N, C-alpha and C positions, 0 to 999 in steps of 0.2 A: 472544438468540436461543434459547439452551437452555431458558430459562424459558417462552418462547412455545411451543416445541416440545413441552415437557413438559405445558403447560397446554392447548393447542389442537390440537396435532398438526402434523406437518410439511407437510401440504398444506392447512392452514387459510388463508384469505385474509389474516388478520392476520399470520400468521407469514410468509407469501410477501411481503406488502407490506413488512414490516420488513426482510426479507432483500434486497429489491430497494433499499431505502433505504441499507442498509449497503454494498451493492454500488456504488451511485452515489457514496457518500462515499469509498470506497476508490479508485474510478476518478479522482475529482477529486484526491485526495491524489497518487496516481501521476502524474497529468498534471502536477501542480505540481513534483514531484521531477524529472521528465524535463525540464521547461522550464528548471529552474535548474541542471542539470548543465553543467559545463564540458567541452568536448571534451578527450579524452585526447591529450596530446602524444605524438608519435612516440617510442617507446622507453620510455615511462612505463607502469608497471604499473597495473592497475586499482586495486590497494590504495593506491598512491601518489596516484592521482587522487582517491580518496575522502577524503583528508586525515584519516586515522585519528589519534586522540590519540596522542602520543608519536612521531609520524613526523616526521623531519626530512629535508627534500629534499636 
């Protein structure tokens, strides 16, 4: 993105098109993450639910 902005400008159609493409990929990724999350059990912290390395329940 930075290269496109530097080369063509922030409002150029090529820059905007690439920005939209990146936004769509981020949205797809976020959707996958949300769909694969397990519900947090009552009394469980957000950190525990995320299963961080080194965490023992």
